[in-house]
N, C-alpha and C positions, 0 to 999 in steps of 0.2 A: 503492501499500500504505498509505502514513503517512499518508493524507488518512483511507484508511477506517479504522485505529485511531485517529486523533487524535476522529473521529466516535462510535469503538464507547466511547472512554474519555469522553467527554462524556456521551453517553447514558447509560452505567454511574453517570456523578457525579450525573446528574440523578436514576436511580433512586433512587438510595444519598440523596441530598436529600431529593427525596420521601417516603422511608419515615421520614426522620427528622422532617420537619414536617407530616407526616399529621396533621391533628387524629384525637382518640384518640376513642373512643364514650364518649356522655353516660350518665351514670348519675344517677339521683336519691337526695339524701342531705338526711335532715331539718335545717331551721334551727332553728327553736325549736316548742315543743309548748304548749298548756296544757288544763288540768283545764275539761271544759266544763259538766259534769255527772254530778251522783253522786245515789244511791237505794239502793233496795233492793229485792230481786228475792224474791216468796215462792216457795220451790221445791214447800212442799207446805202442808195445810191445818196451823194452828194447834192444836198440841194433842195432835199426833203422836204415837205410846205404839209403843215397842220392847221387848221384854222390860219393859213397868212403866217404862220411862225415856224421857223426853221425847226426841224425834230433835230432833238441831239440824242446820240445813243449813250441812255444811262445803264450799262450793262449791268445787272445783280446777280445774274444767276446763269450756272455754266455747270455740263454735267457730261462727261464723255460714255457712252455707252456700250464703250469696246471697239465701235465700229466710226463713231459719228461726234462730234461736239454738237448741243442743246445748248441754246443760249435765250436769255429773255432780258428784256429790257423793261424799266420801270415804269416806263414813259408810254402813254397810247402810241398806235401808230395811223395814219390813212387808210381808206377803204382800201381793200385787195394786199395789205401787206398784215403783218402781225407782230405783236410786242415776243412773239417766243419762235426762234428761227433754228436751222439748225445749217451748219460748215463741217467741212472732211477736216482731219487734222492736217492733213498736209497742207488744206488751204488757207490755216489760221490766218496766217499775215498776208495771204494775196488777196491785192486789192480790185485785182478779176474775175473774182470767183463771186458770184451772186449767192446768197442764201439763200435757204429753201423754207418759205415762210409757210407757219403751220397756222392755215386759214380756217381752221372747223370754229365753229361760232363760240366753243368753250373757251379756247384759247384766248378770242377776242374781249368776250364778257367780262373775264375778269380783271383785275386791276392791281396795279403794283405787287410785281412778280418778285420775290428775294429770295427762295432757294431750291434747288432740285434736292432730290434724294434718290438712292437706287438701294431695292432691296439686297443685302448680301447674297441670294442665289440670284443676283441680275435678270429675274424675271416680272418685276414691276416696276416703275420711276414716277416719283412724287412732285409735285410743284408746287408749294404756297406762296401766297400773297403777304402781306405783311399783316393783314389784322390791325390797321392801325387808325380804322375808324369806321364811323356809324352815324347814321342819321335817325335822330329820335323821330317815333312817327312814321319813317317813313321809309320804303327799300332803293333810294335811290344810288346810296352805298355799299350794300351790301355784297356786290362782285370785291369791294376790297378786302372782301372774307372769304377766301375762297381756298380750297385745296384741291389739286388735280390729282388725277393718277391714269394711269394705262400701262396694258401689257408693252413688255418692251420689245420694239420692233414692230408695234401697231399703236403709233400715234396719232394716227388717222381716227382713232378712236377713243378719245379719251373720257374717262366719268367723274363725277363732281362725286366730292369724298363727302358721305352725309349720313345722317339714318335711315334715311330711304331712298327709294331709288327716281324717285321726282324734284327732288331739291335741286335749284340752280345755283347755287352757294353755298357753301361751309358756312354760313351766318350762327347756324345752331348751339355752334361747339363753343362761340364766344363769349356765351355766358358760364358753362363751365371752366374755361379757363380764368375769367375774372374772377370767381369766385377761391378758385386756387391759388390767385395771387394775392389775397385779401391781405392788408396787415393793420396794424393798431390803426392808420391814418385810413386805409377803409375798409372795414370789417364787414361790409356787406359784397366788398367785391370790387377788384382793380377798374378804376373807370377807364383808364389807359393803357394799353400795353402796345409794343412793337414785335412780331417776329420776324428774326433774321436768319435763324439757322433751321436748318432741317433735315434729319439723319435718318436712316432706317437698319432696325436691324431681325432679326429671325422673324419676331412676335414684335416690337414695337417700334412706334414714331417717336422722334422724340426733337422737340420744338426749342429751338434757343432763343431765348428774350431779350433784347435788345434795349429798349426802353420800359418804364411803369411811371406811375404817376395820375396828376387829376387831368392832364389832358397833354397836348400835342406841343403847347406851350408852357405847361408846368410837368416838370417829369425828372428822372434819376436815369442817368446810365445803369445798365444791367451786364451782367454774367449770368444767366442765369437758365438751365436745362430743366425744362418739364418731358417729362415720358407718360404715354400711354397705350395700349397693347392693341393690336388688331386683330382680326382675322378675315379668312378668307371664305366666301359665301358664293356658292351658285345659284343664279336667279336665271332661268330661261339659258340655261346652257351659258350663261356668262359669270366671270369670275367678280364679283362685287365686294368690296373691302368695307369693313364696317367695324367702328372703334367701341372699345366697351368704356366703359364709367370709371375707369381705374386712374383719373388722372392724379399726377403728384410731383413734386419737386423734387430733383434727385441730385441736381448741383448747385450751388451758390456763391460761385468765386468772385473772392471780393481783393479785386488786381492790386488796387493800390495795397493793400495788407500785406501783401505777397509781395511786392514789385514796385514800394514806392519810388524805383530811382523811374520808372518808366511814366511819358509824359501823360496828360491828362487832358481830354478825359478817354480811355480807352474803353468802346463796350465791343460785344459779341456783334460780329456781324458773319458769321457761317460755324456750322457747324456740319462737319463729314465724318460718315465711317470709312476706314480704308479697311476693304477686304483682303487687302493684300498679305498686311500685318496684323489684322485684327485689333485694332486701336483708332482712335477717333483724333481729328485735325480741329484744330477751331481756329480763326480769323476773328481779331480783334481790331477795327480800326478807329479812327478818329478826324473829326473837322472842326477846328478849331482858329480862329483869326487867319483865317485863309492857307491855315498848314494843313496837308493832307498825309495822313500815314498809315500803316499798319502793320502786325506782329502776328508771326505765326506761332501755334501752341499745338500740344499733342498730348494725351492721357489714355491709360488703358481702358477699356470697357470696365473692368474692376474699382479702378481708382475712380472713373465718373461716375460709378453709382452710389459709391461709398463715402460720397461728396468730397474727394481730395481735391487737392490744386492742382490745374494743369500746369506741364511744364514748360517752358521758355524755350523755344527752338533756336539755338544757335550753331554761326559758322565754325571753322575749325581753328577758329582765332579767341573764339569763345565769344563773340558778340551777335545779341539778338539778330536774327535774318527781319529785316522787316522793308515796308516798301515806301521810303521816305519821296513824297510829291505825287501817291497815288493812293486811293483810298480803294484797298484789295475789298471785296463785296462776298465774293464767294471761291470754294477752291475745286477741284475734282482730281482724284488719283489718275495718272493718263497710265499708268505700268508701274510697279515695284520700287519705281527709283524716282518719278516724277511725277510732280504736281502743278496744275496749271491754274493759277490765280487771275480772276477779271475783276477789273477793277470799275468801279463806278464814281465817276471823280467829278458827277454833276456837269456845270458847264464852261469848268475851268479848263482851259487850255495847256493842257498839261505836257510835258515833251519825254521822250523817248530819245537819247540821243541829242541829235540835232532837229530831230523832228520834233513837230507841233500837231500837238492832237485836230481833228477838226468834228465838226458837228455831227459828222455820219460814223464815227470811229468809239474806239473804246480801247484802251489799253491792257495787256496782260503781261503777266509775268510766268516764264515755268521754273521751277526751284528742285533742283537734283537733291535728293534728300542719301545719306548716309547711314544703314541701319546695322546694327549687330545682334545676335540671339544672345540674351540673357535669363536666366533663370528668376521667376518670381517666386518670392515667400509665400509659404501654405499659411 
């Protein structure tokens, strides 16, 4: 009996020891990043006019689906064109390549696009507006509160993300988000907020909040991430996506507390899941006294959901990777080593080298990242 107990005790000790010393899983974390290319994208023909005014390309969203680039302008476009369009990656800076406009009514009905997202399996693409305005007693501004989605490769059939199949906007989610963002100043719900980030995991959508407060004239800048679970349902042999009612804040990052040396005010302008490295990228941008800039950040999935701080991405010399003179609004992984950043420089005639931005152009930056495999703690 004693021998048997001793054997069992020894086995238990070995198991415990093995669990404690077993190697943790490998994950990829960024080591350094370098800006390797800059240029301008022609969004539409020079001289484009709407309501007797020149149209500016204020590109705010970009996505690479493995074949083409999807881009979105946060301003309205003339009839026959669209604020959402595609270009080939090889023709990114080619001024002679005409974009392919997505002219389905849903793309033109929604207003002020901010971010694309793609599910990790590549099957669905999402596109959200800012949700930054509503008109009480009227549906005139409901289009500013819209999330579209479609099957990859079938952008000709976009659907509105809503609790039903008949809604033409996603405004019904606005109240839920406002209540989630309630604070002591606004215990009944946040009256104003602005979404600028969107990312998708296998079963959740993550929204990045840039601003919140009393109104668009009275708000505070934020780096806040909220999450909600989604599921896929079949309706008349069509995949429709539904959200559950489990909205929650998963990360509330205070840049000033963590990095007081960075310029102010920086706030979230993009949030993306990287399927190559199974981590998230974030952009924070600023526009203050005529100064435009943006910084690149990263975080693991576990740390994001644990409300841990983002990590500032640096170059080989230890300096932060940023885009002085440009307000980076969105990013998309091109492959395992490159990120494409699109800039919304508003109507500022920013420069790339000795070239000056024209009204029909948006600046872009390609960042090359170097990663290494590290073991995460258990």
